C-alpha positions, 0 to 999 in steps of 0.5 A: 404523513403519519405512517405505521401508527395503527397501534396509536389509533387503536389505543386512542379508540379504546381510551375515548372519554366521550362516553364518560369513562376516562383513560390515560395513554402514554406514547413512549419512544426514543428521541425523534420517533415522532411523539409530538407529531403523534400527540398533535395528530390525536389532538386534531382528530379528537377535537375536530368536531368540538366535542372535547375540550383540549388542555395542553402542556409541554414540559421543558428541562429549564422548568423541571426544578419548579414545583407544579410547573406542569400543573400550572400549565394545565390550570393557568388561572388557578391561584391556589397552586403553591410554588413550593413542595407541600408536606404529605397531607397538604400535597394530597389536599392540593392533588384532590382539589385539582382533580375535583377542579378537572372533574367539574370542568369535564362534566360540562364537556369531556376533556382531552389533556395533552402533555408532551415530554412528560420526562422533563416535568417536575417531580411533584407534577409527575406525582399529580399525573399518577394521582390523576391516572389512578382516579381517571376511570370515573372522569370524562377525561382522556390523558394523552402524554409523551415520554422519551425513553432515552432520558428516564425510566417509564413513568409508573401509571396503573395498567388498569386505567390506561395503556402505554404505546411504544412508537416503533422505528419506521420500517424500511418500506415506510421510509422508502415510500416517504423518499420516493414521495419526495422524488428521490431515487433508489440510491438516495432512498436507500441512504434514508433507510440506512442513515435515518434508522427508522427515526421519522425526524431524521428521515424527514431531514434526510429527505429534505437534504437529499432532494437538494443533492447527494451528501456530502456536498461539494465545497461550493454547496451550502454547508447547511445540513438539516440532518446534521442540524437535527442531531446536533440541535438535539445533542446541544439543547434537548438531550440529557447529559447521559444520552449526549455522552453515550452518543459522543462515545459511540461516535468516537468508538465507531470511528472510520467507516466501520461500526464499533465492535459489539463488545465495545458498546457495553464498555462505552456505557461504563464510560458515562460519568453520570450517576445513572448509566443509560439502559443497554437498549438505549446503548444498542439503539444509538449504536445502530444509528451511529453505524452510518458515517453521516450520523457519526459526523453530525454527532462529532460536530456537536462535540465540545473541543477536547471531548472527542480526544478524551473519549479516544484516549479512554477507549484506547485505554479500554482496548489496551487493557482488553488485549486489542491489536496495537493498530486498534489502540493506536488509531485512537491515540492518533486523535490525542494531542500529546500521548503523555503516558508510557502505555501510549508510546508503546502502543504507537510504536507496536502499531507502527511495526504491525503496519510496517509488516503489512506494507502500510508505511504511511500509517506506520510513520504516522504512528511513530511521528505521534509517539514522538510528539509526547514526552519520552525518555531520551533513549526511547526517543532516540530509538523511535526516531531511528526507526522512523528515519528507516521508514521514511528513507525510501520515500524521502532520502532527505527526510530519512537521513535527517531523521537518522542524524537526529536519532544519532545525536539524541544518544548521549552515550558514546557506545550508543552513538557508535552503535547507531552510526551504521544505520545513518551510514547505510542510509547515506550510501542508499542516498549516494553519499558514500564519503559522508557515510564513511566519515560517520563511521570513522567519527563514531569509532574515534569516540569509543574506547571499546576495541571490539566496537571499533573493529565492528565499525571498521569492518562495516566501513570496509563493506560500505567502501565497496561503493567507492573505487578508491576507498575499497582498495584501502579498505581491503588492505586494512582487512588484510591487516585485521584478519590474523587478529580479528575476534572470532565473531568478526572474522567471517565478515572480514574473510568474506569481504577479502574473498569478494575482492580477490574473486573479482580481481581474479585471484581465486576460483569459485571452488576456493570462494565456496570453501571459505564461505562454507567453513564460516556459515555455521560460525558464531557472528557478532549480532551487529555484523550478522546481516552484513556477513550473510550479505557477503556469503550470499553474494559469493554463493551467487557468484559461484552459481549456487543460486538456491543456497544464495537465495535461501539466505536472502529470503531467511533474513529479508522481511516477507512482502509486503513489509519494506526492507530496512535500507538502514542496514547495509547487509540488507541492501546486499541481500536485496541485490543477491535475491534480485540477481539470483532470480535473474540468473535463474530465469525467473524474470517475473519474480525479479519484477514482483519483488523489486519493482515496488521498491525501485518505483517508490524510491525513484526521484526521492533521493534514494538511488538503487541502481543495481536493483533498477538494473535487475528490474530493467533486464527482467523486463527486457527478457520478458519482452517489455522493452519500453518498461525497461527503458522507463526503469533506467530513465533516471539520471546516472552517477555523479562525477564522485560516485564510483559505486559498483552499482552503476556498472550494473546499470551500464551493463543493463543499458548495453543489453537493451541497446544490443536487443535493438540492434544499436551495436555502437551504443551497446559497445560504448555502454559495455566499455564504460562498464568495463572502465568502472569495473577495472577501476575497482580491480574487478576483472572477473566476468561472472557479474557484468561480462562486459567483454563478451558483450563488447565482443558481440557488438564489435562483430556486428560492427565488422571489427572482429580482430578487436572482438577476438582480443576481448573474447580471448581475455574474457575466456581466460578470466572465466576459466580462472573462476571456473563456473559453467555460466562464466566459461560457457558464456565466454566460449560463445563470445569467442565463437562469435569473434573467430567464426568457422570450425573453431566457433562450432567447437567452442559452441559445442563445448559451451552447450555441454557446460551450460547444460550442467548449470543453472543458466537458462539464458546463456543456454538458450543463446548458446544453443541458438548460435550452435543450431545456426552454426551447425546448419551453416556447416551443412548439418541441418538435422543436428542444427534444428535439434539444438534449436528445438532444445533451445526452444524448450528451455526458453519456454520455461522463462516465458512470461505467463498471462496476468504476470505483473507488468505483463499488461494483459495476454502472454507476451513472447520473451526475448529468448522465445522470440530469438529461438523462433526466428532461428527455427524459421530460418533453419526450416526455410533454408534447410542444410546450407541453401542460400539465404534468400527471400523474406525469411532470410531477413534478420529482425533488424533488417525486417524492421528497416524494410517495413519502414522503407516499404511504407515510404519512410526515408532513411532519415526517418528510419534513423529517427524511428529506430534510433540507429545511425544512418550508416547502420540503416544503409547497411541493413538495406543493402543486405536486404536488397541482396536477399530480396533480389531487388535493386530499388526501394520502390520494389520492397512493397511488391516483395512484401505484398507477394509474400503475404499472398503466398502465405495467406496472411502477413508473415509475422515480423521476426523481431520487435515491430517497427517503432517498439521501445521508442520511449522517452526514457530511451531517448533521455538515456541516450542524450545523458 
């Protein structure tokens, strides 16, 4: 099928030699445009009736150095053709004789002289062709020649005696017609259009390939590809060196799925090592072809070993000199076996930082690993190794710590080793190896005579000691000794750590802690301690309920998303904790999940444990009404017997909150007490971080042990008043109210609500207002009680999870606080004043879940398994529900629920979590642990 070649037939008709007037016609085109096919068609049409005699010649590169090689094909029986290049007059004599011979032959019958690939002809034969063309008008000869424009300049022939026809690429409709004629669908026809670039040879090869299935084919399919073979055969056997080099360079330049930048194509042409570079038109045409990945793959398959790598290196150099982004340069250098020049290592290191800032950690680590494969000065190698270890740490504690240890050992100078030691120690803490981390710092300090560096390491060791209950006490004692003589740039962190201990031990108030922090925020700080000091300061600001200020400090010094935080910086670890907990305390649960869940998920199971962040994310999920997700976050193993980090106490506290939300008060009590034991081992009695006594008091009240609950609540309130913030005092007053009941409870709740309205404590305020509303309604003051509940509802709506929020899973979900308030509002409106609590609306959330399961026919044992409750708890809920529903048997429950549905027109919404929600594998695993 010869499509879109009307210009060829028009030129042939105009150049007919049958009337005795000869013409020449030159078919000029790039490789693969169908020059030979067109020539064969012309020969077949002109010689079909036998009116013309055909003489054919095909030039090949192997004979381009043989004088008269083409002429000898035209006149095979002429023994007078010389085998060497004759001198000027002798050459003319030979040319004239040959033309005369041709004229005599054509006089008998017109001659069609077909010459294929004239660009490969020897120079003498090309001159003879020109000699003939200038004299052809008087001869019955039609000269038709083909020439590849990729490999030479057009042969200069006289325009008066002939015409040159350029074979253009096939149009998209023509290619589509060819593909559809072969039975290909629209998608594969489009591939032929894009990857064929209008080249008839490539289009035919693609059509044949795609008729057998899509490309690339699966591993089980034959590896042969006619399309690839067509390109590689041309590059290896028929393309001249210039064209071959340009194709390879363009394929390398257009690496990946994106085509090369337009400006790079011109630069690539300059990389050609041959004397005469290819034309700009040829470069642009090949560039269009190589936009398609199939073409690039085929070209690169024809490359010799090392060719592509050498081109990548040269293109990388061009990009680097032109000021291209480091990642553009480094992506080329990844194909170079060993980046042996200094600028290469620099580009790879810069690209690693660019990729890390964009959150592409795998790409960043690939750049650094490649940089380290080349020769580097020892100090540079140590620095890149440490940076690589920091990036690897969240994804593999073993690999990251091993890399950091190697980087530390690469430093030969004692001071450099001491300066690198904090990174390894912080990584070891993230891997829950606090003892080893402290050992690293102590060894680094013993190896240097720099007193100030020793004090820096000692102070950082104190910060890390906070993860070990025993070491923490000793570190604080040493800080007290150091404080009077500490250098001015070290003293702020010394003071901050001492204040953290005293605040937790109940030895100072929030106002005192704030005074110490504020005086030192503008003080000069040693750069090696900068983030550690800011982490300590932000921690104290958060504990004192200055949440915006604490969060601003964290946001200022933590990298913006999606860049990963540097876990080899102990101060960064502190700032991460502050940022998460400040958002949680402020009721911004969506922000807690968005900022911290990716890091928690990335490090889960990789040897890096982030218990505090996991606790914050789990609690945020709980508050947002996503209980299953909360259990999944907490599903990992707990601390080992030697790990007494404060972070595990946060995790125990989060577990206790989840148990309480599900009504499993014994499990909640156990976790609260475990949290308290961990905090007490660290002398931490203040309730601002983990109010475990309040939680224990609520659990004990629900378990009917009010005397014990009151003891915990009174102790909590005493410590809370020492610290003195609205959040801690208000929360403790609420626990005290739950423990004492009656008029004292109402007074305590009223005081708590007044305090909490003045502080940034939406969670505590909602819970207190709900308790206050219920207490007032119980006391007979229904109007004021409902007013408190409406206020609680307004505050709770500010913490609700919007639709589409991360982790929300579709439509908006009612948060824990909103559900709590709505349940209380339903109870208050139905009961009014002090009316008796009867009927379905009087059921608590836990009672409602148990009743629904019992009404569906489940036994007590099955209910225990479904809700993860003890048998005694289930029996207690059923007894209370029987009284409120005025029934005496289990079989009556279904009828009561059915009457309620008839009365309301629809089933009354469950006042709590539907039965069975939150029964994930993670929760069960935690309980078993």
